[in-house]
PDB file with SEQRES, HELIX, SHEET and CRYST1 records, atoms N, CA, C and O in Angstrom:
SEQRES   1 A   62  MET ARG VAL SER ALA THR LYS GLU THR CYS ALA VAL SER          
SEQRES   2 A   62  SER LEU CYS VAL TYR ARG ALA PRO GLU VAL PHE ASP GLN          
SEQRES   3 A   62  ASP GLU ASP GLY TYR VAL GLU VAL LEU ASP ALA GLU PRO          
SEQRES   4 A   62  PRO ALA ASP LEU HIS GLU ASP VAL LEU VAL ALA ALA ARG          
SEQRES   5 A   62  GLY CYS PRO THR ARG SER ILE HIS ILE GLN                      
HELIX    1 AA1 LYS A    7  THR A    9  5                                   3    
HELIX    2 AA2 LEU A   15  ARG A   19  1                                   5    
HELIX    3 AA3 ALA A   41  LEU A   43  5                                   3    
HELIX    4 AA4 HIS A   44  GLY A   53  1                                  10    
SHEET    1 AA1 2 VAL A   3  ALA A   5  0                                        
SHEET    2 AA1 2 ILE A  59  ILE A  61 -1                                        
SHEET    1 AA2 2 PHE A  24  GLN A  26  0                                        
SHEET    2 AA2 2 VAL A  32  VAL A  34 -1                                        
CRYST1    1.000    1.000    1.000  90.00  90.00  90.00 P 1           1          
ATOM      1  N   MET A   1     -22.090  24.661-182.303  1.00  0.00           N  
ATOM      2  CA  MET A   1     -23.357  25.361-182.438  1.00  0.00           C  
ATOM      3  C   MET A   1     -24.033  24.902-183.718  1.00  0.00           C  
ATOM      4  O   MET A   1     -23.405  24.788-184.770  1.00  0.00           O  
ATOM      5  N   ARG A   2     -25.328  24.644-183.602  1.00  0.00           N  
ATOM      6  CA  ARG A   2     -26.142  24.297-184.768  1.00  0.00           C  
ATOM      7  C   ARG A   2     -27.304  25.282-184.817  1.00  0.00           C  
ATOM      8  O   ARG A   2     -27.988  25.488-183.814  1.00  0.00           O  
ATOM      9  N   VAL A   3     -27.528  25.890-185.975  1.00  0.00           N  
ATOM     10  CA  VAL A   3     -28.540  26.933-186.137  1.00  0.00           C  
ATOM     11  C   VAL A   3     -29.640  26.451-187.084  1.00  0.00           C  
ATOM     12  O   VAL A   3     -29.370  25.857-188.127  1.00  0.00           O  
ATOM     13  N   SER A   4     -30.873  26.720-186.694  1.00  0.00           N  
ATOM     14  CA  SER A   4     -32.014  26.462-187.580  1.00  0.00           C  
ATOM     15  C   SER A   4     -33.006  27.602-187.401  1.00  0.00           C  
ATOM     16  O   SER A   4     -32.882  28.410-186.480  1.00  0.00           O  
ATOM     17  N   ALA A   5     -33.981  27.658-188.285  1.00  0.00           N  
ATOM     18  CA  ALA A   5     -34.981  28.725-188.216  1.00  0.00           C  
ATOM     19  C   ALA A   5     -36.319  28.208-188.712  1.00  0.00           C  
ATOM     20  O   ALA A   5     -36.379  27.305-189.546  1.00  0.00           O  
ATOM     21  N   THR A   6     -37.386  28.787-188.194  1.00  0.00           N  
ATOM     22  CA  THR A   6     -38.746  28.422-188.580  1.00  0.00           C  
ATOM     23  C   THR A   6     -39.330  29.540-189.428  1.00  0.00           C  
ATOM     24  O   THR A   6     -39.669  30.608-188.916  1.00  0.00           O  
ATOM     25  N   LYS A   7     -39.446  29.291-190.720  1.00  0.00           N  
ATOM     26  CA  LYS A   7     -39.978  30.305-191.638  1.00  0.00           C  
ATOM     27  C   LYS A   7     -41.424  30.666-191.328  1.00  0.00           C  
ATOM     28  O   LYS A   7     -41.836  31.815-191.490  1.00  0.00           O  
ATOM     29  N   GLU A   8     -42.188  29.677-190.881  1.00  0.00           N  
ATOM     30  CA  GLU A   8     -43.616  29.884-190.651  1.00  0.00           C  
ATOM     31  C   GLU A   8     -43.904  30.926-189.576  1.00  0.00           C  
ATOM     32  O   GLU A   8     -44.978  31.526-189.572  1.00  0.00           O  
ATOM     33  N   THR A   9     -42.972  31.145-188.679  1.00  0.00           N  
ATOM     34  CA  THR A   9     -43.196  32.131-187.617  1.00  0.00           C  
ATOM     35  C   THR A   9     -42.368  33.399-187.815  1.00  0.00           C  
ATOM     36  O   THR A   9     -42.452  34.324-187.006  1.00  0.00           O  
ATOM     37  N   CYS A  10     -41.588  33.449-188.859  1.00  0.00           N  
ATOM     38  CA  CYS A  10     -40.724  34.604-189.142  1.00  0.00           C  
ATOM     39  C   CYS A  10     -41.572  35.857-189.373  1.00  0.00           C  
ATOM     40  O   CYS A  10     -42.563  35.828-190.103  1.00  0.00           O  
ATOM     41  N   ALA A  11     -41.161  36.957-188.736  1.00  0.00           N  
ATOM     42  CA  ALA A  11     -41.884  38.220-188.858  1.00  0.00           C  
ATOM     43  C   ALA A  11     -41.301  39.123-189.941  1.00  0.00           C  
ATOM     44  O   ALA A  11     -41.763  40.251-190.116  1.00  0.00           O  
ATOM     45  N   VAL A  12     -40.296  38.646-190.666  1.00  0.00           N  
ATOM     46  CA  VAL A  12     -39.653  39.382-191.747  1.00  0.00           C  
ATOM     47  C   VAL A  12     -39.078  40.705-191.238  1.00  0.00           C  
ATOM     48  O   VAL A  12     -39.154  41.721-191.929  1.00  0.00           O  
ATOM     49  N   SER A  13     -38.513  40.695-190.055  1.00  0.00           N  
ATOM     50  CA  SER A  13     -37.950  41.917-189.476  1.00  0.00           C  
ATOM     51  C   SER A  13     -36.539  42.200-189.975  1.00  0.00           C  
ATOM     52  O   SER A  13     -36.071  43.335-189.892  1.00  0.00           O  
ATOM     53  N   SER A  14     -35.862  41.189-190.490  1.00  0.00           N  
ATOM     54  CA  SER A  14     -34.503  41.301-191.048  1.00  0.00           C  
ATOM     55  C   SER A  14     -33.412  41.513-190.003  1.00  0.00           C  
ATOM     56  O   SER A  14     -32.248  41.686-190.364  1.00  0.00           O  
ATOM     57  N   LEU A  15     -33.754  41.504-188.733  1.00  0.00           N  
ATOM     58  CA  LEU A  15     -32.756  41.735-187.705  1.00  0.00           C  
ATOM     59  C   LEU A  15     -31.650  40.693-187.739  1.00  0.00           C  
ATOM     60  O   LEU A  15     -30.483  41.026-187.530  1.00  0.00           O  
ATOM     61  N   CYS A  16     -31.995  39.445-187.998  1.00  0.00           N  
ATOM     62  CA  CYS A  16     -30.985  38.387-188.034  1.00  0.00           C  
ATOM     63  C   CYS A  16     -29.979  38.625-189.152  1.00  0.00           C  
ATOM     64  O   CYS A  16     -28.784  38.388-188.978  1.00  0.00           O  
ATOM     65  N   VAL A  17     -30.457  39.090-190.288  1.00  0.00           N  
ATOM     66  CA  VAL A  17     -29.574  39.352-191.425  1.00  0.00           C  
ATOM     67  C   VAL A  17     -28.609  40.488-191.108  1.00  0.00           C  
ATOM     68  O   VAL A  17     -27.436  40.433-191.478  1.00  0.00           O  
ATOM     69  N   TYR A  18     -29.097  41.506-190.428  1.00  0.00           N  
ATOM     70  CA  TYR A  18     -28.227  42.625-190.048  1.00  0.00           C  
ATOM     71  C   TYR A  18     -27.195  42.215-189.011  1.00  0.00           C  
ATOM     72  O   TYR A  18     -26.059  42.688-189.042  1.00  0.00           O  
ATOM     73  N   ARG A  19     -27.587  41.333-188.086  1.00  0.00           N  
ATOM     74  CA  ARG A  19     -26.682  40.912-187.007  1.00  0.00           C  
ATOM     75  C   ARG A  19     -25.653  39.885-187.468  1.00  0.00           C  
ATOM     76  O   ARG A  19     -24.503  39.921-187.028  1.00  0.00           O  
ATOM     77  N   ALA A  20     -26.052  38.977-188.342  1.00  0.00           N  
ATOM     78  CA  ALA A  20     -25.147  37.898-188.765  1.00  0.00           C  
ATOM     79  C   ALA A  20     -25.367  37.560-190.236  1.00  0.00           C  
ATOM     80  O   ALA A  20     -25.904  36.497-190.549  1.00  0.00           O  
ATOM     81  N   PRO A  21     -24.964  38.441-191.135  1.00  0.00           N  
ATOM     82  CA  PRO A  21     -25.218  38.218-192.561  1.00  0.00           C  
ATOM     83  C   PRO A  21     -24.483  37.012-193.144  1.00  0.00           C  
ATOM     84  O   PRO A  21     -24.850  36.520-194.211  1.00  0.00           O  
ATOM     85  N   GLU A  22     -23.461  36.540-192.460  1.00  0.00           N  
ATOM     86  CA  GLU A  22     -22.752  35.353-192.926  1.00  0.00           C  
ATOM     87  C   GLU A  22     -23.558  34.081-192.655  1.00  0.00           C  
ATOM     88  O   GLU A  22     -23.316  33.039-193.264  1.00  0.00           O  
ATOM     89  N   VAL A  23     -24.512  34.181-191.742  1.00  0.00           N  
ATOM     90  CA  VAL A  23     -25.281  33.013-191.312  1.00  0.00           C  
ATOM     91  C   VAL A  23     -26.732  33.062-191.784  1.00  0.00           C  
ATOM     92  O   VAL A  23     -27.325  32.023-192.074  1.00  0.00           O  
ATOM     93  N   PHE A  24     -27.309  34.267-191.862  1.00  0.00           N  
ATOM     94  CA  PHE A  24     -28.720  34.404-192.218  1.00  0.00           C  
ATOM     95  C   PHE A  24     -28.914  35.234-193.481  1.00  0.00           C  
ATOM     96  O   PHE A  24     -28.140  36.141-193.783  1.00  0.00           O  
ATOM     97  N   ASP A  25     -29.973  34.892-194.206  1.00  0.00           N  
ATOM     98  CA  ASP A  25     -30.392  35.657-195.373  1.00  0.00           C  
ATOM     99  C   ASP A  25     -31.907  35.601-195.402  1.00  0.00           C  
ATOM    100  O   ASP A  25     -32.542  35.042-194.507  1.00  0.00           O  
ATOM    101  N   GLN A  26     -32.481  36.193-196.449  1.00  0.00           N  
ATOM    102  CA  GLN A  26     -33.929  36.167-196.624  1.00  0.00           C  
ATOM    103  C   GLN A  26     -34.249  35.609-197.997  1.00  0.00           C  
ATOM    104  O   GLN A  26     -33.528  35.854-198.964  1.00  0.00           O  
ATOM    105  N   ASP A  27     -35.351  34.846-198.073  1.00  0.00           N  
ATOM    106  CA  ASP A  27     -35.780  34.331-199.366  1.00  0.00           C  
ATOM    107  C   ASP A  27     -36.492  35.436-200.142  1.00  0.00           C  
ATOM    108  O   ASP A  27     -36.542  36.576-199.681  1.00  0.00           O  
ATOM    109  N   GLU A  28     -37.031  35.124-201.290  1.00  0.00           N  
ATOM    110  CA  GLU A  28     -37.659  36.133-202.144  1.00  0.00           C  
ATOM    111  C   GLU A  28     -38.875  36.787-201.499  1.00  0.00           C  
ATOM    112  O   GLU A  28     -39.291  37.867-201.918  1.00  0.00           O  
ATOM    113  N   ASP A  29     -39.453  36.142-200.478  1.00  0.00           N  
ATOM    114  CA  ASP A  29     -40.593  36.718-199.766  1.00  0.00           C  
ATOM    115  C   ASP A  29     -40.179  37.417-198.471  1.00  0.00           C  
ATOM    116  O   ASP A  29     -41.022  37.961-197.758  1.00  0.00           O  
ATOM    117  N   GLY A  30     -38.895  37.403-198.172  1.00  0.00           N  
ATOM    118  CA  GLY A  30     -38.381  38.077-196.989  1.00  0.00           C  
ATOM    119  C   GLY A  30     -38.226  37.207-195.757  1.00  0.00           C  
ATOM    120  O   GLY A  30     -37.800  37.688-194.707  1.00  0.00           O  
ATOM    121  N   TYR A  31     -38.566  35.929-195.875  1.00  0.00           N  
ATOM    122  CA  TYR A  31     -38.476  35.042-194.719  1.00  0.00           C  
ATOM    123  C   TYR A  31     -37.054  34.547-194.505  1.00  0.00           C  
ATOM    124  O   TYR A  31     -36.273  34.432-195.449  1.00  0.00           O  
ATOM    125  N   VAL A  32     -36.733  34.260-193.262  1.00  0.00           N  
ATOM    126  CA  VAL A  32     -35.384  33.863-192.873  1.00  0.00           C  
ATOM    127  C   VAL A  32     -34.929  32.580-193.573  1.00  0.00           C  
ATOM    128  O   VAL A  32     -35.700  31.639-193.762  1.00  0.00           O  
ATOM    129  N   GLU A  33     -33.659  32.580-193.946  1.00  0.00           N  
ATOM    130  CA  GLU A  33     -32.984  31.394-194.461  1.00  0.00           C  
ATOM    131  C   GLU A  33     -31.656  31.274-193.733  1.00  0.00           C  
ATOM    132  O   GLU A  33     -30.968  32.271-193.514  1.00  0.00           O  
ATOM    133  N   VAL A  34     -31.302  30.067-193.363  1.00  0.00           N  
ATOM    134  CA  VAL A  34     -30.014  29.829-192.712  1.00  0.00           C  
ATOM    135  C   VAL A  34     -29.002  29.458-193.795  1.00  0.00           C  
ATOM    136  O   VAL A  34     -29.169  28.468-194.507  1.00  0.00           O  
ATOM    137  N   LEU A  35     -27.959  30.266-193.903  1.00  0.00           N  
ATOM    138  CA  LEU A  35     -26.906  30.024-194.895  1.00  0.00           C  
ATOM    139  C   LEU A  35     -25.845  29.061-194.375  1.00  0.00           C  
ATOM    140  O   LEU A  35     -25.265  28.286-195.136  1.00  0.00           O  
ATOM    141  N   ASP A  36     -25.601  29.122-193.067  1.00  0.00           N  
ATOM    142  CA  ASP A  36     -24.561  28.294-192.459  1.00  0.00           C  
ATOM    143  C   ASP A  36     -25.109  27.716-191.159  1.00  0.00           C  
ATOM    144  O   ASP A  36     -25.131  28.396-190.134  1.00  0.00           O  
ATOM    145  N   ALA A  37     -25.548  26.470-191.201  1.00  0.00           N  
ATOM    146  CA  ALA A  37     -26.168  25.838-190.037  1.00  0.00           C  
ATOM    147  C   ALA A  37     -25.166  25.525-188.932  1.00  0.00           C  
ATOM    148  O   ALA A  37     -25.558  25.314-187.784  1.00  0.00           O  
ATOM    149  N   GLU A  38     -23.892  25.493-189.262  1.00  0.00           N  
ATOM    150  CA  GLU A  38     -22.843  25.245-188.270  1.00  0.00           C  
ATOM    151  C   GLU A  38     -21.750  26.300-188.423  1.00  0.00           C  
ATOM    152  O   GLU A  38     -20.657  26.007-188.907  1.00  0.00           O  
ATOM    153  N   PRO A  39     -22.055  27.534-188.004  1.00  0.00           N  
ATOM    154  CA  PRO A  39     -21.112  28.639-188.200  1.00  0.00           C  
ATOM    155  C   PRO A  39     -19.842  28.467-187.361  1.00  0.00           C  
ATOM    156  O   PRO A  39     -19.861  27.811-186.319  1.00  0.00           O  
ATOM    157  N   PRO A  40     -18.749  29.057-187.823  1.00  0.00           N  
ATOM    158  CA  PRO A  40     -17.495  28.975-187.059  1.00  0.00           C  
ATOM    159  C   PRO A  40     -17.601  29.739-185.738  1.00  0.00           C  
ATOM    160  O   PRO A  40     -18.465  30.598-185.563  1.00  0.00           O  
ATOM    161  N   ALA A  41     -16.718  29.409-184.838  1.00  0.00           N  
ATOM    162  CA  ALA A  41     -16.751  29.967-183.481  1.00  0.00           C  
ATOM    163  C   ALA A  41     -16.711  31.488-183.457  1.00  0.00           C  
ATOM    164  O   ALA A  41     -17.308  32.102-182.572  1.00  0.00           O  
ATOM    165  N   ASP A  42     -16.026  32.106-184.401  1.00  0.00           N  
ATOM    166  CA  ASP A  42     -15.933  33.569-184.387  1.00  0.00           C  
ATOM    167  C   ASP A  42     -17.262  34.254-184.717  1.00  0.00           C  
ATOM    168  O   ASP A  42     -17.378  35.469-184.561  1.00  0.00           O  
ATOM    169  N   LEU A  43     -18.259  33.502-185.168  1.00  0.00           N  
ATOM    170  CA  LEU A  43     -19.582  34.070-185.457  1.00  0.00           C  
ATOM    171  C   LEU A  43     -20.621  33.726-184.395  1.00  0.00           C  
ATOM    172  O   LEU A  43     -21.755  34.200-184.466  1.00  0.00           O  
ATOM    173  N   HIS A  44     -20.256  32.919-183.427  1.00  0.00           N  
ATOM    174  CA  HIS A  44     -21.230  32.465-182.430  1.00  0.00           C  
ATOM    175  C   HIS A  44     -21.889  33.621-181.685  1.00  0.00           C  
ATOM    176  O   HIS A  44     -23.104  33.603-181.485  1.00  0.00           O  
ATOM    177  N   GLU A  45     -21.132  34.608-181.278  1.00  0.00           N  
ATOM    178  CA  GLU A  45     -21.712  35.728-180.538  1.00  0.00           C  
ATOM    179  C   GLU A  45     -22.723  36.487-181.399  1.00  0.00           C  
ATOM    180  O   GLU A  45     -23.785  36.871-180.911  1.00  0.00           O  
ATOM    181  N   ASP A  46     -22.400  36.703-182.671  1.00  0.00           N  
ATOM    182  CA  ASP A  46     -23.327  37.390-183.577  1.00  0.00           C  
ATOM    183  C   ASP A  46     -24.615  36.590-183.746  1.00  0.00           C  
ATOM    184  O   ASP A  46     -25.705  37.162-183.774  1.00  0.00           O  
ATOM    185  N   VAL A  47     -24.492  35.279-183.857  1.00  0.00           N  
ATOM    186  CA  VAL A  47     -25.664  34.418-184.007  1.00  0.00           C  
ATOM    187  C   VAL A  47     -26.524  34.464-182.746  1.00  0.00           C  
ATOM    188  O   VAL A  47     -27.750  34.533-182.834  1.00  0.00           O  
ATOM    189  N   LEU A  48     -25.895  34.427-181.587  1.00  0.00           N  
ATOM    190  CA  LEU A  48     -26.640  34.500-180.333  1.00  0.00           C  
ATOM    191  C   LEU A  48     -27.382  35.831-180.205  1.00  0.00           C  
ATOM    192  O   LEU A  48     -28.528  35.864-179.757  1.00  0.00           O  
ATOM    193  N   VAL A  49     -26.740  36.911-180.592  1.00  0.00           N  
ATOM    194  CA  VAL A  49     -27.388  38.226-180.553  1.00  0.00           C  
ATOM    195  C   VAL A  49     -28.569  38.251-181.524  1.00  0.00           C  
ATOM    196  O   VAL A  49     -29.629  38.788-181.202  1.00  0.00           O  
ATOM    197  N   ALA A  50     -28.389  37.677-182.698  1.00  0.00           N  
ATOM    198  CA  ALA A  50     -29.478  37.623-183.682  1.00  0.00           C  
ATOM    199  C   ALA A  50     -30.651  36.810-183.142  1.00  0.00           C  
ATOM    200  O   ALA A  50     -31.805  37.211-183.291  1.00  0.00           O  
ATOM    201  N   ALA A  51     -30.365  35.685-182.523  1.00  0.00           N  
ATOM    202  CA  ALA A  51     -31.435  34.837-181.976  1.00  0.00           C  
ATOM    203  C   ALA A  51     -32.176  35.553-180.856  1.00  0.00           C  
ATOM    204  O   ALA A  51     -33.404  35.496-180.784  1.00  0.00           O  
ATOM    205  N   ARG A  52     -31.440  36.223-179.990  1.00  0.00           N  
ATOM    206  CA  ARG A  52     -32.076  36.956-178.891  1.00  0.00           C  
ATOM    207  C   ARG A  52     -32.926  38.115-179.408  1.00  0.00           C  
ATOM    208  O   ARG A  52     -33.934  38.466-178.796  1.00  0.00           O  
ATOM    209  N   GLY A  53     -32.527  38.706-180.523  1.00  0.00           N  
ATOM    210  CA  GLY A  53     -33.248  39.848-181.078  1.00  0.00           C  
ATOM    211  C   GLY A  53     -34.423  39.493-181.956  1.00  0.00           C  
ATOM    212  O   GLY A  53     -35.193  40.368-182.351  1.00  0.00           O  
ATOM    213  N   CYS A  54     -34.570  38.220-182.266  1.00  0.00           N  
ATOM    214  CA  CYS A  54     -35.680  37.796-183.134  1.00  0.00           C  
ATOM    215  C   CYS A  54     -37.007  38.011-182.410  1.00  0.00           C  
ATOM    216  O   CYS A  54     -37.233  37.414-181.358  1.00  0.00           O  
ATOM    217  N   PRO A  55     -37.897  38.862-182.961  1.00  0.00           N  
ATOM    218  CA  PRO A  55     -39.152  39.186-182.272  1.00  0.00           C  
ATOM    219  C   PRO A  55     -40.105  38.008-182.127  1.00  0.00           C  
ATOM    220  O   PRO A  55     -40.964  38.020-181.246  1.00  0.00           O  
ATOM    221  N   THR A  56     -39.972  36.990-182.972  1.00  0.00           N  
ATOM    222  CA  THR A  56     -40.875  35.835-182.903  1.00  0.00           C  
ATOM    223  C   THR A  56     -40.169  34.566-182.428  1.00  0.00           C  
ATOM    224  O   THR A  56     -40.760  33.487-182.420  1.00  0.00           O  
ATOM    225  N   ARG A  57     -38.911  34.700-182.036  1.00  0.00           N  
ATOM    226  CA  ARG A  57     -38.114  33.547-181.562  1.00  0.00           C  
ATOM    227  C   ARG A  57     -38.088  32.436-182.602  1.00  0.00           C  
ATOM    228  O   ARG A  57     -38.211  31.257-182.268  1.00  0.00           O  
ATOM    229  N   SER A  58     -37.927  32.819-183.858  1.00  0.00           N  
ATOM    230  CA  SER A  58     -37.913  31.856-184.957  1.00  0.00           C  
ATOM    231  C   SER A  58     -36.539  31.248-185.206  1.00  0.00           C  
ATOM    232  O   SER A  58     -36.410  30.321-186.005  1.00  0.00           O  
ATOM    233  N   ILE A  59     -35.520  31.753-184.538  1.00  0.00           N  
ATOM    234  CA  ILE A  59     -34.161  31.227-184.684  1.00  0.00           C  
ATOM    235  C   ILE A  59     -33.883  30.297-183.513  1.00  0.00           C  
ATOM    236  O   ILE A  59     -34.127  30.640-182.356  1.00  0.00           O  
ATOM    237  N   HIS A  60     -33.370  29.114-183.832  1.00  0.00           N  
ATOM    238  CA  HIS A  60     -33.129  28.092-182.819  1.00  0.00           C  
ATOM    239  C   HIS A  60     -31.656  27.705-182.829  1.00  0.00           C  
ATOM    240  O   HIS A  60     -31.052  27.512-183.885  1.00  0.00           O  
ATOM    241  N   ILE A  61     -31.091  27.596-181.626  1.00  0.00           N  
ATOM    242  CA  ILE A  61     -29.676  27.270-181.493  1.00  0.00           C  
ATOM    243  C   ILE A  61     -29.534  26.067-180.570  1.00  0.00           C  
ATOM    244  O   ILE A  61     -30.143  25.995-179.503  1.00  0.00           O  
ATOM    245  N   GLN A  62     -28.721  25.138-181.011  1.00  0.00           N  
ATOM    246  CA  GLN A  62     -28.405  23.955-180.208  1.00  0.00           C  
ATOM    247  C   GLN A  62     -26.916  23.928-179.967  1.00  0.00           C  
ATOM    248  O   GLN A  62     -26.414  23.017-179.309  1.00  0.00           O  
TER     249      GLN A  62                                                      
END                                                                             
């Protein structure tokens, strides 16, 4: 799994941070930051839930 995010479309909802804090954080303005672009398998489900919950679909998974 490879994770990326688009800050320009981020709605600053923080849902990704709550769902997968090991993978996502927020910058000083509240926009999404990816902490771990290739998270371990035990976090994949959390990342998928975070991506599905993103209101602007700013999280991308390959």
